[in-house]
C-alpha positions in Angstrom: 0.0 0.0 0.0 1.4 3.4 -0.9 1.2 6.3 1.5 -1.2 8.3 -0.7 -3.9 5.6 -0.5 -5.8 4.2 2.4 -7.6 0.9 2.7 -11.0 2.7 2.7 -10.3 4.4 -0.6 -10.1 2.0 -3.6 -8.2 2.9 -6.7 -10.3 4.6 -9.2 -10.9 2.8 -12.5 -11.5 4.7 -15.7 -14.6 3.9 -17.7 -12.3 2.5 -20.5 -11.1 -0.1 -18.0 -14.3 -2.0 -17.7 -13.5 -5.6 -16.8 -14.5 -8.7 -18.9 -17.4 -10.8 -17.5 -15.9 -13.3 -15.0 -18.6 -15.8 -16.0 -18.3 -15.8 -19.8 -15.2 -13.6 -20.5 -17.2 -11.4 -22.9 -16.5 -7.7 -22.7 -18.3 -6.1 -19.8 -20.6 -3.1 -20.3 -20.0 -1.7 -16.8 -18.0 -2.4 -13.7 -19.2 -1.2 -10.3 -17.0 -1.1 -7.2 -18.8 -0.6 -4.0 -18.4 -1.1 -0.2 -19.2 -4.6 1.0 -19.2 -6.1 4.5 -19.5 -9.8 5.4 -18.8 -11.8 8.5 -15.7 -14.0 8.7 -15.3 -17.4 10.3 -15.0 -15.7 13.8 -18.3 -13.9 13.3 -16.5 -10.5 13.2 -17.5 -8.1 10.4 -15.0 -7.8 7.5 -15.2 -4.6 5.5 -13.9 -4.3 1.9 -15.1 -3.7 -1.6 -17.0 -5.8 -4.1 -16.7 -5.5 -7.8 -19.6 -6.5 -10.1 -19.5 -6.6 -13.9 -22.6 -6.0 -16.0 -22.6 -8.4 -18.9 -24.9 -8.2 -21.9 -24.8 -12.0 -22.3 -25.0 -13.3 -18.7 -27.3 -10.6 -17.2 -30.0 -10.7 -19.8 -33.4 -11.3 -18.2 -32.5 -9.5 -15.0 -34.7 -6.4 -14.9 -32.2 -3.8 -13.5 -29.5 -5.1 -15.9 -31.9 -5.2 -18.9 -32.7 -1.5 -18.4 -29.0 -0.6 -19.0 -28.4 -3.2 -21.7 -31.5 -1.8 -23.6 -30.1 1.7 -23.3 -26.7 0.7 -24.7 -28.3 -1.6 -27.4 -30.6 1.3 -28.5 -28.0 4.1 -28.6 -24.8 2.2 -28.8 -23.2 4.4 -26.1 -24.0 6.8 -23.3 -24.5 10.2 -24.8 -25.0 13.6 -23.0 -28.8 13.3 -23.8 -29.2 10.0 -22.0 -26.7 10.5 -19.1 -29.3 11.2 -16.5 -31.3 8.1 -17.5 -28.2 6.0 -17.5 -27.2 7.2 -14.0 -30.7 6.3 -12.6 -30.5 2.9 -14.2 -27.0 2.3 -13.0 -27.9 3.2 -9.4 -30.8 0.7 -9.7 -28.5 -2.0 -11.1 -25.9 -1.6 -8.4 -28.6 -1.8 -5.7 -29.9 -5.0 -7.3 -26.3 -6.4 -7.5 -25.6 -5.5 -3.8 -28.7 -7.5 -2.8 -27.7 -10.7 -4.7 -27.0 -13.7 -2.6 -24.4 -16.3 -3.4 -25.9 -19.3 -5.2 -24.1 -22.3 -3.7 -25.3 -24.6 -6.5 -23.8 -22.4 -9.1 -20.6 -22.1 -7.1 -20.4 -25.9 -6.6 -20.9 -26.5 -10.4 -18.3 -23.8 -11.3 -15.8 -25.5 -8.9 -16.5 -28.9 -10.4 -15.9 -27.4 -13.9 -12.7 -25.7 -12.7 -11.3 -28.9 -11.1 -12.1 -30.9 -14.3 -10.3 -28.4 -16.4 -13.4 -27.1 -18.2 -12.7 -23.5 -17.1 
């Protein structure tokens, strides 16, 4: 850690640095980094940051994601005319992503695929 950064202030990522989708490796449309707290094995809270990627392939069918995907599909980009609409939709999508729970069945299947060399 450098002296000019603290643990509570994550590095800023430029819009051009949107990550690929960790599920399908397709280019992501949007990457959100937000505060996240969970409880460790001792039961004590652990604070950090969580990163979520919006994927036009994997997130289809999820209402909050569809709103942003439709906006990008229609206009091809975020323009000055649709910035306010994009921001409202992005806030809604992040709120939805923050409320998502871990699906243990999906995690177990992904681990099986990783161990077998499929991923």
